[in-house]
VEXNUDO-919406 format. One record per residue (C-alpha): x, y, z; residue in one letter; residue number from 1. Coordinates in steps of 0.25 Angstrom, whole numbers, plus 5000, padded with zeros to 4 digits. Layout:
# residues N
PT, X, Y, Z, a, NUM
...
END
This chain:
# residues 116
PT, 5000, 5000, 5000, x, 1
PT, 5005, 5014, 4996, x, 2
PT, 4999, 5025, 5004, x, 3
PT, 5003, 5040, 5004, x, 4
PT, 5000, 5054, 5000, x, 5
PT, 4996, 5058, 4986, x, 6
PT, 5009, 5059, 4978, x, 7
PT, 5017, 5052, 4988, x, 8
PT, 5023, 5042, 4978, x, 9
PT, 5014, 5030, 4980, x, 10
PT, 5012, 5028, 4965, x, 11
PT, 5027, 5030, 4963, x, 12
PT, 5030, 5019, 4973, x, 13
PT, 5022, 5008, 4967, x, 14
PT, 5026, 5012, 4953, x, 15
PT, 5040, 5011, 4957, x, 16
PT, 5039, 4998, 4964, x, 17
PT, 5031, 4992, 4952, x, 18
PT, 5041, 4997, 4942, x, 19
PT, 5052, 4991, 4950, x, 20
PT, 5046, 4977, 4951, x, 21
PT, 5043, 4977, 4936, x, 22
PT, 5057, 4980, 4933, x, 23
PT, 5061, 4969, 4942, x, 24
PT, 5052, 4960, 4934, x, 25
PT, 5060, 4962, 4922, x, 26
PT, 5072, 4956, 4929, x, 27
PT, 5066, 4946, 4938, x, 28
PT, 5055, 4936, 4934, x, 29
PT, 5051, 4934, 4948, x, 30
PT, 5046, 4949, 4950, x, 31
PT, 5032, 4951, 4944, x, 32
PT, 5029, 4963, 4936, x, 33
PT, 5019, 4973, 4943, x, 34
PT, 5006, 4978, 4937, x, 35
PT, 4998, 4989, 4945, x, 36
PT, 4983, 4990, 4944, x, 37
PT, 4978, 5003, 4950, x, 38
PT, 4964, 5005, 4957, x, 39
PT, 4960, 5018, 4963, x, 40
PT, 4949, 5013, 4973, x, 41
PT, 4944, 5027, 4976, x, 42
PT, 4940, 5029, 4962, x, 43
PT, 4930, 5017, 4962, x, 44
PT, 4918, 5013, 4970, x, 45
PT, 4919, 5001, 4979, x, 46
PT, 4910, 4993, 4969, x, 47
PT, 4920, 4997, 4957, x, 48
PT, 4932, 4992, 4966, x, 49
PT, 4926, 4979, 4971, x, 50
PT, 4915, 4976, 4962, x, 51
PT, 4900, 4976, 4964, x, 52
PT, 4888, 4966, 4962, x, 53
PT, 4878, 4971, 4952, x, 54
PT, 4865, 4962, 4951, x, 55
PT, 4871, 4948, 4948, x, 56
PT, 4884, 4953, 4942, x, 57
PT, 4897, 4958, 4948, x, 58
PT, 4905, 4970, 4944, x, 59
PT, 4920, 4968, 4946, x, 60
PT, 4927, 4979, 4954, x, 61
PT, 4940, 4985, 4949, x, 62
PT, 4948, 4978, 4961, x, 63
PT, 4942, 4964, 4956, x, 64
PT, 4946, 4967, 4941, x, 65
PT, 4960, 4972, 4945, x, 66
PT, 4963, 4961, 4955, x, 67
PT, 4958, 4950, 4945, x, 68
PT, 4967, 4955, 4934, x, 69
PT, 4979, 4955, 4944, x, 70
PT, 4976, 4941, 4948, x, 71
PT, 4975, 4936, 4934, x, 72
PT, 4988, 4943, 4930, x, 73
PT, 5000, 4936, 4923, x, 74
PT, 5010, 4929, 4933, x, 75
PT, 5021, 4939, 4931, x, 76
PT, 5014, 4951, 4935, x, 77
PT, 5009, 4957, 4949, x, 78
PT, 4998, 4967, 4950, x, 79
PT, 4997, 4978, 4960, x, 80
PT, 4983, 4983, 4962, x, 81
PT, 4985, 4997, 4967, x, 82
PT, 4973, 5004, 4974, x, 83
PT, 4977, 5019, 4971, x, 84
PT, 4969, 5029, 4979, x, 85
PT, 4966, 5035, 4992, x, 86
PT, 4965, 5025, 5003, x, 87
PT, 4951, 5024, 5007, x, 88
PT, 4945, 5015, 5018, x, 89
PT, 4933, 5011, 5010, x, 90
PT, 4941, 5004, 4999, x, 91
PT, 4952, 4999, 5008, x, 92
PT, 4942, 4992, 5017, x, 93
PT, 4934, 4987, 5005, x, 94
PT, 4948, 4981, 5000, x, 95
PT, 4951, 4975, 5014, x, 96
PT, 4937, 4968, 5013, x, 97
PT, 4939, 4961, 5000, x, 98
PT, 4954, 4958, 5001, x, 99
PT, 4958, 4948, 5012, x, 100
PT, 4971, 4945, 5018, x, 101
PT, 4973, 4933, 5009, x, 102
PT, 4973, 4942, 4997, x, 103
PT, 4960, 4938, 4992, x, 104
PT, 4951, 4949, 4986, x, 105
PT, 4936, 4944, 4990, x, 106
PT, 4926, 4952, 4981, x, 107
PT, 4911, 4954, 4983, x, 108
PT, 4909, 4946, 4970, x, 109
PT, 4914, 4934, 4977, x, 110
PT, 4927, 4934, 4969, x, 111
PT, 4940, 4932, 4977, x, 112
PT, 4953, 4936, 4971, x, 113
PT, 4966, 4931, 4977, x, 114
PT, 4977, 4941, 4976, x, 115
PT, 4992, 4937, 4975, x, 116
END
């Protein structure tokens, strides 16, 4: 977690780390390349973030779509999912509710995604 003032260098920190790891990947096959997916949780409603049941169908949320994509990725690539925005108790508490200590994302749709 990167926390700090606006323009405090948080973005530069993660981008520098990502670039460094990706350069190491060129020299060492044991180091996996990093891809970053950015979500601004404050720009979306909770239904857009986590999904919502509509009549008899389920509309997937952004988190579900991004996490599934990251899980199904090629073997030599790691995904960082970056929640970039002001820290807010509502979406943090919602994330704590759906993500357990075993790195399982348990969604309202009944789908369970196992994160690595």
